[in-house]
C-alpha positions in Angstrom: 20.6 -67.7 -76.5 21.4 -64.3 -74.9 24.7 -62.8 -75.9 26.2 -60.7 -73.1 28.9 -58.1 -74.1 32.0 -58.5 -71.9 32.7 -55.6 -69.6 36.1 -54.7 -68.1 35.9 -52.0 -65.4 39.1 -50.5 -64.1 38.6 -49.3 -60.5 41.3 -46.7 -60.0 40.4 -46.2 -56.4 42.4 -43.2 -54.9 44.9 -43.0 -57.8 45.6 -40.6 -60.7 45.5 -36.9 -60.9 43.6 -35.2 -63.7 46.8 -35.0 -65.8 47.6 -38.6 -65.2 44.0 -39.7 -66.1 44.1 -37.7 -69.4 47.5 -39.2 -70.3 46.1 -42.7 -69.7 43.2 -42.1 -72.1 45.6 -40.6 -74.7 47.5 -43.9 -74.7 44.4 -46.2 -74.7 41.4 -44.4 -76.1 41.4 -45.5 -79.8 43.3 -48.7 -79.7 41.7 -51.2 -82.1 42.5 -54.0 -79.8 39.9 -52.9 -77.2 37.0 -53.3 -79.7 34.2 -55.8 -78.9 34.4 -55.2 -75.1 32.9 -52.5 -72.9 35.9 -50.8 -71.3 35.1 -48.6 -68.3 37.4 -46.3 -66.3 36.1 -45.8 -62.8 38.1 -42.8 -61.7 38.2 -40.5 -58.7 35.6 -37.7 -58.6 38.3 -35.1 -59.3 39.1 -36.6 -62.7 35.7 -37.4 -64.0 35.0 -34.0 -65.8 38.4 -34.2 -67.6 37.8 -37.8 -68.5 34.4 -37.1 -69.9 36.0 -34.8 -72.4 39.0 -37.1 -73.0 37.0 -40.2 -73.8 34.6 -38.5 -76.2 35.0 -40.2 -79.6 36.9 -43.2 -78.1 35.8 -46.7 -77.2 36.1 -45.9 -73.5 33.4 -45.1 -71.0 33.7 -43.6 -67.6 32.4 -44.6 -64.2 32.4 -43.3 -60.7 33.3 -45.2 -57.6 30.5 -44.1 -55.3 27.4 -41.9 -55.0 24.9 -40.9 -52.3 21.4 -42.3 -52.1 19.8 -38.9 -51.9 19.5 -36.6 -54.9 20.6 -33.5 -53.0 20.8 -32.2 -49.4 23.1 -31.4 -46.5 25.6 -34.3 -47.0 29.0 -32.8 -46.7 31.5 -34.4 -49.1 29.0 -36.5 -51.0 28.1 -36.7 -54.7 24.6 -37.4 -56.1 23.6 -39.4 -59.1 22.4 -36.2 -60.8 25.8 -34.7 -60.5 27.5 -37.8 -62.0 25.0 -37.9 -64.8 25.6 -34.2 -65.5 29.3 -35.0 -66.0 28.6 -37.7 -68.6 29.2 -40.6 -66.2 27.6 -43.9 -67.4 28.6 -46.4 -64.7 29.0 -46.2 -60.9 30.4 -48.8 -58.5 28.1 -49.5 -55.6 28.9 -51.4 -52.4 32.6 -52.1 -52.9 34.0 -54.0 -50.0 36.4 -51.1 -49.2 33.3 -48.9 -48.8 31.7 -51.5 -46.6 34.9 -52.0 -44.5 36.1 -48.4 -44.1 33.0 -46.3 -44.4 30.3 -48.4 -42.8 28.2 -49.1 -45.9 25.5 -51.8 -45.2 23.3 -53.9 -47.4 20.5 -51.4 -46.7 22.5 -48.4 -47.9 23.9 -50.3 -50.9 20.3 -51.0 -52.0 19.4 -47.3 -51.6 22.4 -46.3 -53.7 21.5 -48.8 -56.4 18.0 -47.3 -56.7 19.5 -43.7 -56.7 21.8 -44.7 -59.6 18.9 -46.1 -61.6 16.8 -43.0 -61.0 19.5 -40.9 -62.8 20.1 -43.3 -65.7 23.4 -44.6 -64.3 24.3 -48.3 -64.5 25.3 -49.6 -61.1 28.2 -52.1 -60.8 26.9 -53.8 -57.6 29.6 -55.5 -55.6 29.0 -58.6 -53.5 31.4 -61.1 -51.9 32.4 -62.9 -48.7 35.2 -62.2 -46.2 37.8 -64.9 -45.5 36.2 -66.0 -42.2 32.9 -66.4 -44.0 34.4 -68.4 -46.7 36.2 -70.7 -44.2 32.9 -71.2 -42.4 31.2 -72.3 -45.7 29.0 -69.3 -45.9 30.1 -67.9 -49.3 26.8 -68.5 -51.0 24.7 -67.4 -48.0 26.5 -64.1 -47.9 26.3 -63.6 -51.7 22.5 -64.3 -51.6 21.9 -61.9 -48.8 23.9 -59.1 -50.4 22.4 -59.6 -53.8 18.8 -59.7 -52.6 19.3 -56.6 -50.5 21.0 -54.7 -53.3 18.3 -55.5 -55.9 15.3 -55.2 -53.6 12.4 -53.2 -55.1 13.7 -53.3 -58.6 11.9 -54.6 -61.7 13.2 -57.5 -63.8 14.0 -55.0 -66.6 16.1 -52.8 -64.2 18.0 -55.8 -62.9 18.7 -57.1 -66.4 20.4 -53.8 -67.3 22.8 -53.5 -64.4 26.1 -55.2 -63.6 27.0 -57.4 -60.5 30.6 -57.9 -59.5 31.5 -60.9 -57.4 34.5 -59.8 -55.4 35.6 -62.2 -52.6 37.0 -59.8 -50.0 40.0 -62.1 -49.2 41.2 -61.9 -52.8 41.2 -58.1 -53.2 44.7 -56.6 -53.4 46.2 -59.7 -51.8 47.6 -61.5 -54.8 45.3 -64.4 -54.0 42.3 -65.1 -56.2 39.6 -67.7 -56.4 40.2 -70.3 -59.1 38.3 -69.6 -62.3 36.1 -72.7 -61.6 35.3 -71.5 -58.0 34.5 -68.0 -59.3 32.2 -69.4 -62.0 30.4 -71.6 -59.4 29.6 -68.6 -57.2 28.7 -66.4 -60.1 26.4 -69.1 -61.4 24.8 -69.3 -58.0 24.3 -65.5 -58.0 22.7 -65.8 -61.4 20.4 -68.5 -60.0 19.4 -66.2 -57.2 18.5 -63.5 -59.7 16.5 -66.1 -61.7 14.5 -67.0 -58.6 13.7 -63.4 -57.8 13.4 -61.8 -61.2 12.9 -64.6 -63.8 15.2 -66.4 -66.1 15.3 -63.7 -68.9 16.7 -61.1 -66.5 19.2 -63.7 -65.1 20.4 -64.5 -68.6 20.8 -60.8 -69.6 22.5 -59.4 -66.5 26.3 -59.3 -66.7 28.3 -60.6 -63.7 32.0 -59.8 -63.3 34.7 -61.3 -61.2 36.9 -59.1 -59.1 39.9 -60.1 -57.0 43.5 -59.9 -58.1 42.7 -60.1 -61.8 45.7 -59.5 -64.1 46.5 -59.9 -67.8 48.1 -63.3 -67.2 44.9 -64.8 -65.6 42.0 -62.9 -67.3 41.5 -65.5 -69.9 41.1 -68.3 -67.3 38.1 -66.4 -65.9 36.7 -65.3 -69.2 36.4 -68.8 -70.6 34.0 -69.7 -67.9 30.3 -69.6 -69.0 28.9 -67.4 -66.2 31.7 -64.8 -66.1 31.1 -61.7 -68.2 34.1 -59.6 -67.3 36.2 -58.3 -64.5 36.3 -55.4 -62.0 40.0 -54.7 -61.8 42.0 -52.7 -59.3 45.8 -52.4 -59.4 46.2 -54.0 -62.8 44.0 -51.3 -64.4 46.3 -48.5 -63.6 48.8 -49.1 -66.3 47.6 -48.4 -69.9 49.2 -51.5 -71.5 48.0 -53.7 -68.7 44.5 -52.4 -69.1 44.6 -53.0 -72.9 45.8 -56.6 -72.3 42.9 -57.1 -69.8 40.4 -55.9 -72.4 42.0 -58.1 -75.1 41.7 -61.1 -72.7 38.0 -60.5 -72.3 37.2 -60.9 -76.0 
């Protein structure tokens, strides 16, 4: 049986200065109670260089929140995979619902970004999930299938096995609402089945799939006891050091 190492990724969004990010790592970095779980801090671009130095020798890893699909060029304000890798970044969030909603990202551009991340040795955290109206129309699984297939198009089974998918129902992000652990597990199990259809059972058994949507220290264990859920992509609850540690503890 494949053992998947749990992964908790804190998505700081547009929060924390360089000083605040360094202070966070100073409080969390070598805590014994975060052992046994991959703990990732997905920080703003401005804090990544400082974080790369701060996490060295700790149990923490760093991630970015976005990248461009091209390796270089006239793309004002954008960051490439090569630039992120040069900073020591390991993970990168791709296709977060806020990027889709506010910046016009599409299934096609998400797929291009996934491939760009892999070209540069980064691990994409690929976000998929339905809006409230899609859920109410009974289209949750159709939406997740379409987004998953588009994001992973053109990849090999080995590439797919090594990345991370985050199921983030859009209606549950930052709202205080969340899917039940059983509902989240059902959808994540479905996503794993889609991957098995396209890339084979070994890849589906190895890939880690997180849940994201108002995850907090007091509900993380409910999600982590489900067989298909391998971690969480956490927003607001990841901003406080003690809260983040409790999230990681709950993932063990």
